[in-house]
C-alpha positions in Angstrom: -1.8 -47.5 -20.0 -5.1 -47.4 -18.5 -5.8 -50.3 -18.3 -3.1 -52.2 -16.8 -3.6 -49.6 -13.4 -5.9 -51.9 -12.5 -3.9 -55.1 -12.1 -0.8 -53.5 -11.5 -0.7 -51.0 -8.0 1.1 -48.0 -8.2 3.1 -49.3 -4.7 4.9 -52.2 -6.2 5.7 -53.8 -2.3 2.1 -54.0 -1.5 0.9 -57.6 -1.6 -2.3 -55.8 -0.1 -4.3 -53.2 0.9 -3.8 -53.9 4.6 0.3 -53.1 3.8 -0.9 -49.8 2.8 -3.0 -49.3 5.5 0.0 -50.1 8.0 2.4 -47.8 6.2 0.1 -45.0 6.6 -1.1 -45.6 9.5 2.9 -45.4 11.0 3.6 -42.6 8.7 1.1 -40.8 10.3 1.6 -41.9 13.6 5.3 -40.8 13.3 4.4 -37.2 11.6 2.2 -36.7 14.8 4.5 -38.0 17.0 7.4 -35.9 15.5 5.3 -32.4 15.6 4.0 -33.6 19.6 7.7 -33.8 20.6 8.4 -30.4 18.5 5.5 -28.5 20.5 6.5 -29.9 24.2 10.1 -29.3 23.4 9.4 -25.6 21.2 9.3 -24.1 24.9 11.0 -25.2 27.7 10.0 -22.9 30.2 6.7 -25.0 29.8 
């Protein structure tokens, strides 16, 4: 099991580390945008 983990990545859809970086950046960007949107619309008076 331990030796197979090096050849088989955890994420089956990731062919290269670049795909993981893109997905990570998109995920963090989406979360950051959602938090920013929530903070700006949390106080309508401001």
